[in-house]
PDB file with one MODEL, atoms N, CA, C and O in Angstrom:
MODEL        1
ATOM      1  N   UNK A   1       5.771 143.425  12.835  1.00  0.00           N
ATOM      2  CA  UNK A   1       6.606 142.122  12.843  1.00  0.00           C
ATOM      3  C   UNK A   1       7.765 142.015  13.648  1.00  0.00           C
ATOM      4  O   UNK A   1       8.595 142.912  13.501  1.00  0.00           O
ATOM      5  N   UNK A   2       8.111 140.738  14.813  1.00  0.00           N
ATOM      6  CA  UNK A   2       9.223 141.004  15.547  1.00  0.00           C
ATOM      7  C   UNK A   2       9.757 139.675  15.341  1.00  0.00           C
ATOM      8  O   UNK A   2       9.052 138.699  15.598  1.00  0.00           O
ATOM      9  N   UNK A   3      10.700 139.571  14.990  1.00  0.00           N
ATOM     10  CA  UNK A   3      11.875 137.790  14.464  1.00  0.00           C
ATOM     11  C   UNK A   3      12.646 138.054  15.784  1.00  0.00           C
ATOM     12  O   UNK A   3      12.996 139.071  16.383  1.00  0.00           O
ATOM     13  N   UNK A   4      12.742 136.990  15.949  1.00  0.00           N
ATOM     14  CA  UNK A   4      13.932 136.225  17.199  1.00  0.00           C
ATOM     15  C   UNK A   4      15.290 135.509  16.620  1.00  0.00           C
ATOM     16  O   UNK A   4      15.064 134.986  15.529  1.00  0.00           O
ATOM     17  N   UNK A   5      16.917 135.318  17.159  1.00  0.00           N
ATOM     18  CA  UNK A   5      17.954 134.520  16.914  1.00  0.00           C
ATOM     19  C   UNK A   5      18.424 134.241  17.932  1.00  0.00           C
ATOM     20  O   UNK A   5      18.486 134.589  19.111  1.00  0.00           O
ATOM     21  N   UNK A   6      18.751 133.539  17.255  1.00  0.00           N
ATOM     22  CA  UNK A   6      20.202 132.224  18.627  1.00  0.00           C
ATOM     23  C   UNK A   6      21.066 131.780  17.935  1.00  0.00           C
ATOM     24  O   UNK A   6      21.161 130.669  17.413  1.00  0.00           O
ATOM     25  N   UNK A   7      22.179 133.238  17.895  1.00  0.00           N
ATOM     26  CA  UNK A   7      23.361 132.315  17.317  1.00  0.00           C
ATOM     27  C   UNK A   7      24.627 132.067  18.240  1.00  0.00           C
ATOM     28  O   UNK A   7      25.006 132.911  19.051  1.00  0.00           O
ATOM     29  N   UNK A   8      25.317 130.711  18.033  1.00  0.00           N
ATOM     30  CA  UNK A   8      26.917 131.547  18.601  1.00  0.00           C
ATOM     31  C   UNK A   8      27.765 131.994  18.690  1.00  0.00           C
ATOM     32  O   UNK A   8      28.307 131.099  18.042  1.00  0.00           O
ATOM     33  N   UNK A   9      28.885 132.900  18.995  1.00  0.00           N
ATOM     34  CA  UNK A   9      29.617 133.010  18.560  1.00  0.00           C
ATOM     35  C   UNK A   9      31.184 132.686  19.385  1.00  0.00           C
ATOM     36  O   UNK A   9      31.570 133.075  20.487  1.00  0.00           O
ATOM     37  N   UNK A  10      32.049 131.588  18.081  1.00  0.00           N
ATOM     38  CA  UNK A  10      33.116 131.484  19.043  1.00  0.00           C
ATOM     39  C   UNK A  10      34.734 132.277  18.891  1.00  0.00           C
ATOM     40  O   UNK A  10      35.856 131.778  18.986  1.00  0.00           O
ATOM     41  N   UNK A  11      34.241 133.908  18.580  1.00  0.00           N
ATOM     42  CA  UNK A  11      35.260 134.612  18.346  1.00  0.00           C
ATOM     43  C   UNK A  11      35.404 134.957  19.814  1.00  0.00           C
ATOM     44  O   UNK A  11      34.674 134.726  20.778  1.00  0.00           O
ATOM     45  N   UNK A  12      36.701 135.652  19.676  1.00  0.00           N
ATOM     46  CA  UNK A  12      36.916 136.413  21.217  1.00  0.00           C
ATOM     47  C   UNK A  12      36.506 137.617  21.596  1.00  0.00           C
ATOM     48  O   UNK A  12      37.394 138.379  21.214  1.00  0.00           O
ATOM     49  N   UNK A  13      35.688 138.222  22.120  1.00  0.00           N
ATOM     50  CA  UNK A  13      35.469 139.380  22.084  1.00  0.00           C
ATOM     51  C   UNK A  13      36.683 140.430  21.936  1.00  0.00           C
ATOM     52  O   UNK A  13      36.406 141.630  21.912  1.00  0.00           O
ATOM     53  N   UNK A  14      38.239 139.936  21.820  1.00  0.00           N
ATOM     54  CA  UNK A  14      39.287 141.657  21.352  1.00  0.00           C
ATOM     55  C   UNK A  14      39.150 142.234  22.752  1.00  0.00           C
ATOM     56  O   UNK A  14      40.075 143.044  22.805  1.00  0.00           O
ATOM     57  N   UNK A  15      38.730 142.256  23.515  1.00  0.00           N
ATOM     58  CA  UNK A  15      38.764 143.155  24.513  1.00  0.00           C
ATOM     59  C   UNK A  15      38.957 142.601  26.055  1.00  0.00           C
ATOM     60  O   UNK A  15      39.188 141.393  26.114  1.00  0.00           O
ATOM     61  N   UNK A  16      38.909 143.174  27.074  1.00  0.00           N
ATOM     62  CA  UNK A  16      39.802 142.949  29.244  1.00  0.00           C
ATOM     63  C   UNK A  16      39.125 141.505  29.192  1.00  0.00           C
ATOM     64  O   UNK A  16      39.702 140.575  29.756  1.00  0.00           O
ATOM     65  N   UNK A  17      37.735 141.261  28.431  1.00  0.00           N
ATOM     66  CA  UNK A  17      36.574 140.439  28.472  1.00  0.00           C
ATOM     67  C   UNK A  17      36.920 138.970  28.054  1.00  0.00           C
ATOM     68  O   UNK A  17      36.246 138.007  28.418  1.00  0.00           O
ATOM     69  N   UNK A  18      37.702 138.910  27.494  1.00  0.00           N
ATOM     70  CA  UNK A  18      37.852 137.907  26.572  1.00  0.00           C
ATOM     71  C   UNK A  18      38.436 136.903  27.115  1.00  0.00           C
ATOM     72  O   UNK A  18      38.881 136.096  26.298  1.00  0.00           O
ATOM     73  N   UNK A  19      38.669 136.549  28.689  1.00  0.00           N
ATOM     74  CA  UNK A  19      38.399 135.573  29.401  1.00  0.00           C
ATOM     75  C   UNK A  19      37.595 134.958  29.372  1.00  0.00           C
ATOM     76  O   UNK A  19      37.824 133.752  29.461  1.00  0.00           O
ATOM     77  N   UNK A  20      36.307 135.379  29.243  1.00  0.00           N
ATOM     78  CA  UNK A  20      34.422 134.734  29.626  1.00  0.00           C
ATOM     79  C   UNK A  20      34.673 133.939  28.199  1.00  0.00           C
ATOM     80  O   UNK A  20      34.012 132.935  28.468  1.00  0.00           O
ATOM     81  N   UNK A  21      35.019 133.773  27.280  1.00  0.00           N
ATOM     82  CA  UNK A  21      34.903 132.336  26.829  1.00  0.00           C
ATOM     83  C   UNK A  21      34.115 132.739  25.723  1.00  0.00           C
ATOM     84  O   UNK A  21      33.784 133.894  25.455  1.00  0.00           O
ATOM     85  N   UNK A  22      33.776 131.473  24.962  1.00  0.00           N
ATOM     86  CA  UNK A  22      32.939 132.029  23.865  1.00  0.00           C
ATOM     87  C   UNK A  22      31.401 132.168  24.399  1.00  0.00           C
ATOM     88  O   UNK A  22      30.997 131.917  25.535  1.00  0.00           O
ATOM     89  N   UNK A  23      30.688 132.614  23.333  1.00  0.00           N
ATOM     90  CA  UNK A  23      29.090 133.367  23.725  1.00  0.00           C
ATOM     91  C   UNK A  23      27.920 132.885  22.707  1.00  0.00           C
ATOM     92  O   UNK A  23      28.168 132.514  21.560  1.00  0.00           O
ATOM     93  N   UNK A  24      26.564 132.938  23.284  1.00  0.00           N
ATOM     94  CA  UNK A  24      25.468 133.371  22.534  1.00  0.00           C
ATOM     95  C   UNK A  24      25.057 134.239  22.613  1.00  0.00           C
ATOM     96  O   UNK A  24      24.856 134.922  23.618  1.00  0.00           O
ATOM     97  N   UNK A  25      24.708 134.526  20.983  1.00  0.00           N
ATOM     98  CA  UNK A  25      24.077 135.867  21.282  1.00  0.00           C
ATOM     99  C   UNK A  25      22.775 135.867  20.768  1.00  0.00           C
ATOM    100  O   UNK A  25      22.547 135.369  19.666  1.00  0.00           O
ATOM    101  N   UNK A  26      21.709 136.482  21.602  1.00  0.00           N
ATOM    102  CA  UNK A  26      20.111 136.205  21.072  1.00  0.00           C
ATOM    103  C   UNK A  26      20.038 138.086  21.117  1.00  0.00           C
ATOM    104  O   UNK A  26      20.519 139.036  21.734  1.00  0.00           O
ATOM    105  N   UNK A  27      18.690 137.647  19.538  1.00  0.00           N
ATOM    106  CA  UNK A  27      18.455 138.971  19.314  1.00  0.00           C
ATOM    107  C   UNK A  27      16.894 139.156  19.346  1.00  0.00           C
ATOM    108  O   UNK A  27      16.108 138.210  19.308  1.00  0.00           O
ATOM    109  N   UNK A  28      16.534 140.477  19.419  1.00  0.00           N
ATOM    110  CA  UNK A  28      14.701 140.511  19.191  1.00  0.00           C
ATOM    111  C   UNK A  28      15.222 141.575  18.271  1.00  0.00           C
ATOM    112  O   UNK A  28      15.917 142.464  18.765  1.00  0.00           O
ATOM    113  N   UNK A  29      14.943 141.581  16.899  1.00  0.00           N
ATOM    114  CA  UNK A  29      14.460 142.516  15.616  1.00  0.00           C
ATOM    115  C   UNK A  29      13.067 142.568  15.094  1.00  0.00           C
ATOM    116  O   UNK A  29      12.120 141.781  15.128  1.00  0.00           O
ATOM    117  N   UNK A  30      13.305 144.057  14.475  1.00  0.00           N
ATOM    118  CA  UNK A  30      11.974 144.255  13.873  1.00  0.00           C
ATOM    119  C   UNK A  30      12.076 143.653  12.359  1.00  0.00           C
ATOM    120  O   UNK A  30      12.909 142.841  11.956  1.00  0.00           O
ATOM    121  N   UNK A  31      11.050 144.240  11.648  1.00  0.00           N
ATOM    122  CA  UNK A  31      10.766 143.852  10.304  1.00  0.00           C
ATOM    123  C   UNK A  31      12.129 143.954   9.197  1.00  0.00           C
ATOM    124  O   UNK A  31      12.261 143.370   8.121  1.00  0.00           O
ATOM    125  N   UNK A  32      13.225 145.069   9.990  1.00  0.00           N
ATOM    126  CA  UNK A  32      14.423 145.300   8.669  1.00  0.00           C
ATOM    127  C   UNK A  32      15.492 144.953   8.834  1.00  0.00           C
ATOM    128  O   UNK A  32      16.466 145.086   8.092  1.00  0.00           O
ATOM    129  N   UNK A  33      15.336 144.062  10.682  1.00  0.00           N
ATOM    130  CA  UNK A  33      16.699 143.885  10.926  1.00  0.00           C
ATOM    131  C   UNK A  33      17.295 144.286  11.940  1.00  0.00           C
ATOM    132  O   UNK A  33      18.194 143.649  12.489  1.00  0.00           O
ATOM    133  N   UNK A  34      16.709 145.803  12.449  1.00  0.00           N
ATOM    134  CA  UNK A  34      17.088 146.829  13.657  1.00  0.00           C
ATOM    135  C   UNK A  34      16.991 145.832  14.950  1.00  0.00           C
ATOM    136  O   UNK A  34      16.094 145.028  15.204  1.00  0.00           O
ATOM    137  N   UNK A  35      17.987 146.075  15.573  1.00  0.00           N
ATOM    138  CA  UNK A  35      17.901 144.831  17.128  1.00  0.00           C
ATOM    139  C   UNK A  35      17.203 146.018  18.281  1.00  0.00           C
ATOM    140  O   UNK A  35      17.471 147.196  18.516  1.00  0.00           O
ATOM    141  N   UNK A  36      16.525 145.369  18.656  1.00  0.00           N
ATOM    142  CA  UNK A  36      14.981 146.213  19.906  1.00  0.00           C
ATOM    143  C   UNK A  36      16.258 145.512  21.083  1.00  0.00           C
ATOM    144  O   UNK A  36      17.054 146.341  21.523  1.00  0.00           O
ATOM    145  N   UNK A  37      16.398 144.253  21.487  1.00  0.00           N
ATOM    146  CA  UNK A  37      17.299 143.436  22.845  1.00  0.00           C
ATOM    147  C   UNK A  37      17.730 142.660  22.098  1.00  0.00           C
ATOM    148  O   UNK A  37      17.675 142.234  20.945  1.00  0.00           O
ATOM    149  N   UNK A  38      18.392 142.524  23.462  1.00  0.00           N
ATOM    150  CA  UNK A  38      19.800 141.903  22.648  1.00  0.00           C
ATOM    151  C   UNK A  38      20.371 140.742  24.141  1.00  0.00           C
ATOM    152  O   UNK A  38      19.890 141.196  25.179  1.00  0.00           O
ATOM    153  N   UNK A  39      21.379 139.224  24.453  1.00  0.00           N
ATOM    154  CA  UNK A  39      21.455 139.088  25.264  1.00  0.00           C
ATOM    155  C   UNK A  39      22.706 138.307  24.652  1.00  0.00           C
ATOM    156  O   UNK A  39      22.818 137.831  23.522  1.00  0.00           O
ATOM    157  N   UNK A  40      23.387 138.306  25.445  1.00  0.00           N
ATOM    158  CA  UNK A  40      24.645 137.612  25.766  1.00  0.00           C
ATOM    159  C   UNK A  40      25.214 136.943  26.561  1.00  0.00           C
ATOM    160  O   UNK A  40      25.642 137.362  27.637  1.00  0.00           O
ATOM    161  N   UNK A  41      25.344 135.279  25.958  1.00  0.00           N
ATOM    162  CA  UNK A  41      25.188 135.042  27.495  1.00  0.00           C
ATOM    163  C   UNK A  41      26.816 133.912  26.654  1.00  0.00           C
ATOM    164  O   UNK A  41      27.007 133.209  25.662  1.00  0.00           O
ATOM    165  N   UNK A  42      27.700 134.472  28.038  1.00  0.00           N
ATOM    166  CA  UNK A  42      29.186 133.455  28.200  1.00  0.00           C
ATOM    167  C   UNK A  42      29.280 132.661  28.603  1.00  0.00           C
ATOM    168  O   UNK A  42      28.662 132.413  29.638  1.00  0.00           O
ATOM    169  N   UNK A  43      30.044 131.852  28.076  1.00  0.00           N
ATOM    170  CA  UNK A  43      30.767 130.474  28.576  1.00  0.00           C
ATOM    171  C   UNK A  43      31.231 130.564  30.141  1.00  0.00           C
ATOM    172  O   UNK A  43      31.043 129.555  30.820  1.00  0.00           O
ATOM    173  N   UNK A  44      31.802 131.666  30.732  1.00  0.00           N
ATOM    174  CA  UNK A  44      32.491 131.379  31.886  1.00  0.00           C
ATOM    175  C   UNK A  44      31.256 132.507  33.182  1.00  0.00           C
ATOM    176  O   UNK A  44      31.496 133.044  34.264  1.00  0.00           O
ATOM    177  N   UNK A  45      29.863 132.414  32.235  1.00  0.00           N
ATOM    178  CA  UNK A  45      28.802 132.357  33.058  1.00  0.00           C
ATOM    179  C   UNK A  45      27.794 134.117  33.162  1.00  0.00           C
ATOM    180  O   UNK A  45      26.644 134.472  33.420  1.00  0.00           O
ATOM    181  N   UNK A  46      28.684 134.558  32.902  1.00  0.00           N
ATOM    182  CA  UNK A  46      28.238 136.316  32.628  1.00  0.00           C
ATOM    183  C   UNK A  46      26.833 135.971  31.459  1.00  0.00           C
ATOM    184  O   UNK A  46      26.545 135.133  30.603  1.00  0.00           O
ATOM    185  N   UNK A  47      26.181 137.341  32.145  1.00  0.00           N
ATOM    186  CA  UNK A  47      25.381 137.336  31.074  1.00  0.00           C
ATOM    187  C   UNK A  47      24.488 138.899  30.665  1.00  0.00           C
ATOM    188  O   UNK A  47      23.816 139.314  31.610  1.00  0.00           O
ATOM    189  N   UNK A  48      24.457 139.379  29.945  1.00  0.00           N
ATOM    190  CA  UNK A  48      24.436 140.366  29.362  1.00  0.00           C
ATOM    191  C   UNK A  48      23.077 140.636  28.294  1.00  0.00           C
ATOM    192  O   UNK A  48      22.741 139.977  27.310  1.00  0.00           O
ATOM    193  N   UNK A  49      22.232 142.290  29.107  1.00  0.00           N
ATOM    194  CA  UNK A  49      21.489 141.898  28.452  1.00  0.00           C
ATOM    195  C   UNK A  49      20.939 143.772  27.936  1.00  0.00           C
ATOM    196  O   UNK A  49      20.750 144.536  28.882  1.00  0.00           O
ATOM    197  N   UNK A  50      20.776 144.219  26.783  1.00  0.00           N
ATOM    198  CA  UNK A  50      20.851 145.474  26.351  1.00  0.00           C
ATOM    199  C   UNK A  50      19.456 145.432  25.152  1.00  0.00           C
ATOM    200  O   UNK A  50      19.256 144.779  24.128  1.00  0.00           O
ATOM    201  N   UNK A  51      18.615 146.561  25.953  1.00  0.00           N
ATOM    202  CA  UNK A  51      17.381 147.525  24.965  1.00  0.00           C
ATOM    203  C   UNK A  51      17.653 148.659  24.885  1.00  0.00           C
ATOM    204  O   UNK A  51      18.800 149.103  24.831  1.00  0.00           O
ATOM    205  N   UNK A  52      16.186 149.574  24.855  1.00  0.00           N
ATOM    206  CA  UNK A  52      16.408 151.088  24.580  1.00  0.00           C
ATOM    207  C   UNK A  52      16.550 151.460  25.996  1.00  0.00           C
ATOM    208  O   UNK A  52      17.155 152.514  26.193  1.00  0.00           O
ATOM    209  N   UNK A  53      16.110 150.804  27.046  1.00  0.00           N
ATOM    210  CA  UNK A  53      15.998 151.639  28.309  1.00  0.00           C
ATOM    211  C   UNK A  53      17.903 151.743  28.691  1.00  0.00           C
ATOM    212  O   UNK A  53      18.500 152.655  29.264  1.00  0.00           O
ATOM    213  N   UNK A  54      18.503 150.333  28.068  1.00  0.00           N
ATOM    214  CA  UNK A  54      19.945 150.057  28.733  1.00  0.00           C
ATOM    215  C   UNK A  54      20.567 149.518  27.541  1.00  0.00           C
ATOM    216  O   UNK A  54      20.918 148.355  27.342  1.00  0.00           O
ATOM    217  N   UNK A  55      20.697 150.978  26.430  1.00  0.00           N
ATOM    218  CA  UNK A  55      21.754 150.597  25.403  1.00  0.00           C
ATOM    219  C   UNK A  55      22.980 150.263  25.450  1.00  0.00           C
ATOM    220  O   UNK A  55      23.455 149.547  24.569  1.00  0.00           O
ATOM    221  N   UNK A  56      23.761 150.746  26.547  1.00  0.00           N
ATOM    222  CA  UNK A  56      24.728 150.363  26.600  1.00  0.00           C
ATOM    223  C   UNK A  56      25.640 150.270  28.323  1.00  0.00           C
ATOM    224  O   UNK A  56      25.298 151.228  29.016  1.00  0.00           O
ATOM    225  N   UNK A  57      26.489 149.488  28.917  1.00  0.00           N
ATOM    226  CA  UNK A  57      27.265 149.860  29.820  1.00  0.00           C
ATOM    227  C   UNK A  57      28.553 149.650  29.850  1.00  0.00           C
ATOM    228  O   UNK A  57      29.122 150.092  28.852  1.00  0.00           O
ATOM    229  N   UNK A  58      29.322 149.071  30.724  1.00  0.00           N
ATOM    230  CA  UNK A  58      30.644 149.594  30.566  1.00  0.00           C
ATOM    231  C   UNK A  58      31.790 148.000  29.573  1.00  0.00           C
ATOM    232  O   UNK A  58      32.833 147.847  28.938  1.00  0.00           O
ATOM    233  N   UNK A  59      30.329 147.038  30.218  1.00  0.00           N
ATOM    234  CA  UNK A  59      30.661 145.681  28.820  1.00  0.00           C
ATOM    235  C   UNK A  59      30.580 145.463  27.324  1.00  0.00           C
ATOM    236  O   UNK A  59      31.135 144.692  26.542  1.00  0.00           O
ATOM    237  N   UNK A  60      29.375 146.760  27.179  1.00  0.00           N
ATOM    238  CA  UNK A  60      29.523 146.863  25.561  1.00  0.00           C
ATOM    239  C   UNK A  60      27.501 147.025  25.139  1.00  0.00           C
ATOM    240  O   UNK A  60      26.958 147.244  26.222  1.00  0.00           O
ATOM    241  N   UNK A  61      26.924 146.999  24.528  1.00  0.00           N
ATOM    242  CA  UNK A  61      25.949 147.759  24.445  1.00  0.00           C
ATOM    243  C   UNK A  61      25.217 146.732  23.205  1.00  0.00           C
ATOM    244  O   UNK A  61      25.639 145.688  22.709  1.00  0.00           O
ATOM    245  N   UNK A  62      23.864 147.560  22.929  1.00  0.00           N
ATOM    246  CA  UNK A  62      23.300 147.191  22.353  1.00  0.00           C
ATOM    247  C   UNK A  62      23.325 147.779  20.409  1.00  0.00           C
ATOM    248  O   UNK A  62      23.385 148.935  19.990  1.00  0.00           O
ATOM    249  N   UNK A  63      23.268 146.769  19.790  1.00  0.00           N
ATOM    250  CA  UNK A  63      23.781 146.769  18.456  1.00  0.00           C
ATOM    251  C   UNK A  63      22.997 147.669  17.540  1.00  0.00           C
ATOM    252  O   UNK A  63      21.827 147.589  17.165  1.00  0.00           O
ATOM    253  N   UNK A  64      24.115 148.709  17.229  1.00  0.00           N
ATOM    254  CA  UNK A  64      23.758 149.704  16.547  1.00  0.00           C
ATOM    255  C   UNK A  64      23.416 150.033  15.255  1.00  0.00           C
ATOM    256  O   UNK A  64      22.977 151.090  14.800  1.00  0.00           O
ATOM    257  N   UNK A  65      23.875 148.187  14.326  1.00  0.00           N
ATOM    258  CA  UNK A  65      23.664 148.138  13.143  1.00  0.00           C
ATOM    259  C   UNK A  65      22.627 147.377  12.850  1.00  0.00           C
ATOM    260  O   UNK A  65      22.307 146.720  13.840  1.00  0.00           O
ATOM    261  N   UNK A  66      21.802 147.124  11.716  1.00  0.00           N
ATOM    262  CA  UNK A  66      20.628 146.715  11.554  1.00  0.00           C
ATOM    263  C   UNK A  66      21.889 144.534  11.499  1.00  0.00           C
ATOM    264  O   UNK A  66      23.055 144.223  11.745  1.00  0.00           O
ATOM    265  N   UNK A  67      20.822 143.886  11.112  1.00  0.00           N
ATOM    266  CA  UNK A  67      21.561 142.260  11.533  1.00  0.00           C
ATOM    267  C   UNK A  67      20.484 142.158   9.649  1.00  0.00           C
ATOM    268  O   UNK A  67      19.336 142.213   9.209  1.00  0.00           O
ATOM    269  N   UNK A  68      22.080 141.968   9.150  1.00  0.00           N
ATOM    270  CA  UNK A  68      21.494 141.217   7.304  1.00  0.00           C
ATOM    271  C   UNK A  68      20.407 139.473   7.925  1.00  0.00           C
ATOM    272  O   UNK A  68      20.866 138.331   7.924  1.00  0.00           O
ATOM    273  N   UNK A  69      19.361 139.778   8.247  1.00  0.00           N
ATOM    274  CA  UNK A  69      18.167 138.923   8.158  1.00  0.00           C
ATOM    275  C   UNK A  69      18.727 137.741   7.224  1.00  0.00           C
ATOM    276  O   UNK A  69      18.807 136.774   7.982  1.00  0.00           O
ATOM    277  N   UNK A  70      19.088 137.411   6.138  1.00  0.00           N
ATOM    278  CA  UNK A  70      19.663 136.678   5.068  1.00  0.00           C
ATOM    279  C   UNK A  70      21.148 135.879   5.973  1.00  0.00           C
ATOM    280  O   UNK A  70      20.947 134.664   5.953  1.00  0.00           O
ATOM    281  N   UNK A  71      21.777 136.029   6.317  1.00  0.00           N
ATOM    282  CA  UNK A  71      22.475 135.390   6.833  1.00  0.00           C
ATOM    283  C   UNK A  71      22.376 135.342   8.708  1.00  0.00           C
ATOM    284  O   UNK A  71      23.180 135.188   9.627  1.00  0.00           O
ATOM    285  N   UNK A  72      20.941 135.567   8.570  1.00  0.00           N
ATOM    286  CA  UNK A  72      20.512 135.059  10.284  1.00  0.00           C
ATOM    287  C   UNK A  72      19.165 134.147  10.258  1.00  0.00           C
ATOM    288  O   UNK A  72      18.620 133.813  11.310  1.00  0.00           O
ATOM    289  N   UNK A  73      18.767 133.845   9.240  1.00  0.00           N
ATOM    290  CA  UNK A  73      17.971 133.043   8.724  1.00  0.00           C
ATOM    291  C   UNK A  73      17.814 131.569   8.827  1.00  0.00           C
ATOM    292  O   UNK A  73      16.748 130.999   8.595  1.00  0.00           O
ATOM    293  N   UNK A  74      18.976 130.936   9.202  1.00  0.00           N
ATOM    294  CA  UNK A  74      18.955 129.711   9.802  1.00  0.00           C
ATOM    295  C   UNK A  74      18.985 129.355  11.337  1.00  0.00           C
ATOM    296  O   UNK A  74      18.827 128.262  11.881  1.00  0.00           O
ATOM    297  N   UNK A  75      19.316 131.021  12.060  1.00  0.00           N
ATOM    298  CA  UNK A  75      19.298 130.554  13.332  1.00  0.00           C
ATOM    299  C   UNK A  75      17.854 131.408  14.331  1.00  0.00           C
ATOM    300  O   UNK A  75      17.975 131.758  15.505  1.00  0.00           O
ATOM    301  N   UNK A  76      16.526 131.593  13.454  1.00  0.00           N
ATOM    302  CA  UNK A  76      15.262 132.068  14.210  1.00  0.00           C
ATOM    303  C   UNK A  76      14.818 130.857  15.082  1.00  0.00           C
ATOM    304  O   UNK A  76      14.819 129.626  15.059  1.00  0.00           O
ATOM    305  N   UNK A  77      14.403 132.002  15.938  1.00  0.00           N
ATOM    306  CA  UNK A  77      13.651 131.091  17.148  1.00  0.00           C
ATOM    307  C   UNK A  77      12.489 131.709  17.449  1.00  0.00           C
ATOM    308  O   UNK A  77      12.140 132.638  16.720  1.00  0.00           O
ATOM    309  N   UNK A  78      11.882 131.425  18.272  1.00  0.00           N
ATOM    310  CA  UNK A  78      10.012 131.421  18.614  1.00  0.00           C
ATOM    311  C   UNK A  78      10.211 132.812  19.648  1.00  0.00           C
ATOM    312  O   UNK A  78      11.411 133.087  19.643  1.00  0.00           O
ATOM    313  N   UNK A  79       9.585 133.590  20.360  1.00  0.00           N
ATOM    314  CA  UNK A  79       9.437 134.614  21.157  1.00  0.00           C
ATOM    315  C   UNK A  79       9.519 133.893  22.369  1.00  0.00           C
ATOM    316  O   UNK A  79      10.216 134.214  23.332  1.00  0.00           O
ATOM    317  N   UNK A  80       8.678 132.767  22.274  1.00  0.00           N
ATOM    318  CA  UNK A  80       9.405 132.548  24.211  1.00  0.00           C
ATOM    319  C   UNK A  80      10.514 132.021  24.654  1.00  0.00           C
ATOM    320  O   UNK A  80      10.758 132.005  25.860  1.00  0.00           O
ATOM    321  N   UNK A  81      11.273 131.557  23.820  1.00  0.00           N
ATOM    322  CA  UNK A  81      12.836 130.905  23.930  1.00  0.00           C
ATOM    323  C   UNK A  81      13.504 131.894  24.129  1.00  0.00           C
ATOM    324  O   UNK A  81      14.438 131.993  24.924  1.00  0.00           O
ATOM    325  N   UNK A  82      12.957 132.940  23.220  1.00  0.00           N
ATOM    326  CA  UNK A  82      13.784 134.153  23.947  1.00  0.00           C
ATOM    327  C   UNK A  82      13.402 134.684  25.082  1.00  0.00           C
ATOM    328  O   UNK A  82      14.213 134.832  25.996  1.00  0.00           O
ATOM    329  N   UNK A  83      11.865 135.123  25.221  1.00  0.00           N
ATOM    330  CA  UNK A  83      11.943 135.217  26.780  1.00  0.00           C
ATOM    331  C   UNK A  83      11.804 134.667  27.514  1.00  0.00           C
ATOM    332  O   UNK A  83      11.396 135.304  28.485  1.00  0.00           O
ATOM    333  N   UNK A  84      11.941 133.462  27.709  1.00  0.00           N
ATOM    334  CA  UNK A  84      12.681 132.833  28.906  1.00  0.00           C
ATOM    335  C   UNK A  84      13.997 133.498  28.796  1.00  0.00           C
ATOM    336  O   UNK A  84      14.050 134.301  29.728  1.00  0.00           O
ATOM    337  N   UNK A  85      15.047 133.544  28.123  1.00  0.00           N
ATOM    338  CA  UNK A  85      16.168 134.067  28.726  1.00  0.00           C
ATOM    339  C   UNK A  85      16.216 135.724  29.097  1.00  0.00           C
ATOM    340  O   UNK A  85      16.786 136.393  29.959  1.00  0.00           O
ATOM    341  N   UNK A  86      15.615 135.911  28.355  1.00  0.00           N
ATOM    342  CA  UNK A  86      15.795 137.930  29.151  1.00  0.00           C
ATOM    343  C   UNK A  86      14.790 138.220  30.337  1.00  0.00           C
ATOM    344  O   UNK A  86      14.420 139.315  30.760  1.00  0.00           O
ATOM    345  N   UNK A  87      14.424 136.862  30.792  1.00  0.00           N
ATOM    346  CA  UNK A  87      13.262 137.358  32.177  1.00  0.00           C
ATOM    347  C   UNK A  87      14.162 136.513  33.270  1.00  0.00           C
ATOM    348  O   UNK A  87      13.937 136.686  34.467  1.00  0.00           O
ATOM    349  N   UNK A  88      15.241 135.545  32.813  1.00  0.00           N
ATOM    350  CA  UNK A  88      15.961 135.664  34.345  1.00  0.00           C
ATOM    351  C   UNK A  88      16.450 136.411  34.985  1.00  0.00           C
ATOM    352  O   UNK A  88      16.588 137.600  34.698  1.00  0.00           O
ATOM    353  N   UNK A  89      16.883 135.762  36.183  1.00  0.00           N
ATOM    354  CA  UNK A  89      17.356 136.909  37.429  1.00  0.00           C
ATOM    355  C   UNK A  89      19.269 136.578  36.866  1.00  0.00           C
ATOM    356  O   UNK A  89      19.859 135.779  36.139  1.00  0.00           O
ATOM    357  N   UNK A  90      19.711 138.073  37.986  1.00  0.00           N
ATOM    358  CA  UNK A  90      21.060 137.810  37.874  1.00  0.00           C
ATOM    359  C   UNK A  90      22.247 137.543  37.036  1.00  0.00           C
ATOM    360  O   UNK A  90      23.173 136.748  36.871  1.00  0.00           O
ATOM    361  N   UNK A  91      21.243 139.626  36.200  1.00  0.00           N
ATOM    362  CA  UNK A  91      22.560 139.395  34.611  1.00  0.00           C
ATOM    363  C   UNK A  91      23.675 140.469  35.469  1.00  0.00           C
ATOM    364  O   UNK A  91      23.667 141.194  36.464  1.00  0.00           O
ATOM    365  N   UNK A  92      24.512 140.091  34.490  1.00  0.00           N
ATOM    366  CA  UNK A  92      25.840 140.758  35.103  1.00  0.00           C
ATOM    367  C   UNK A  92      26.144 142.142  34.746  1.00  0.00           C
ATOM    368  O   UNK A  92      27.182 142.694  35.112  1.00  0.00           O
ATOM    369  N   UNK A  93      25.151 142.769  33.956  1.00  0.00           N
ATOM    370  CA  UNK A  93      24.918 144.452  34.213  1.00  0.00           C
ATOM    371  C   UNK A  93      23.747 144.979  34.319  1.00  0.00           C
ATOM    372  O   UNK A  93      23.285 145.863  33.598  1.00  0.00           O
ATOM    373  N   UNK A  94      22.976 144.185  35.680  1.00  0.00           N
ATOM    374  CA  UNK A  94      22.072 144.746  35.936  1.00  0.00           C
ATOM    375  C   UNK A  94      22.529 145.756  36.772  1.00  0.00           C
ATOM    376  O   UNK A  94      21.738 146.574  37.240  1.00  0.00           O
TER     377      UNK A  94
ENDMDL
END
């Protein structure tokens, strides 16, 4: 069973892209929290997405660590919301 989450991230990236600002992260995970697809939306307008076909690029990559599902429970969203964002055109890392 797949589960979806949307969580804000108020900390800087800690790299040369700090100027992008705060971000909103969306995840698709399996039943144990392995990240299958990931989206990062930044205040500066940059948008990144990762999956098994594009696990990394010069901006970052798909989380290699499983999410602690108990920490993310309050951030659960439905598949429709995730897919609406995933299918947007114009990705920074396209």
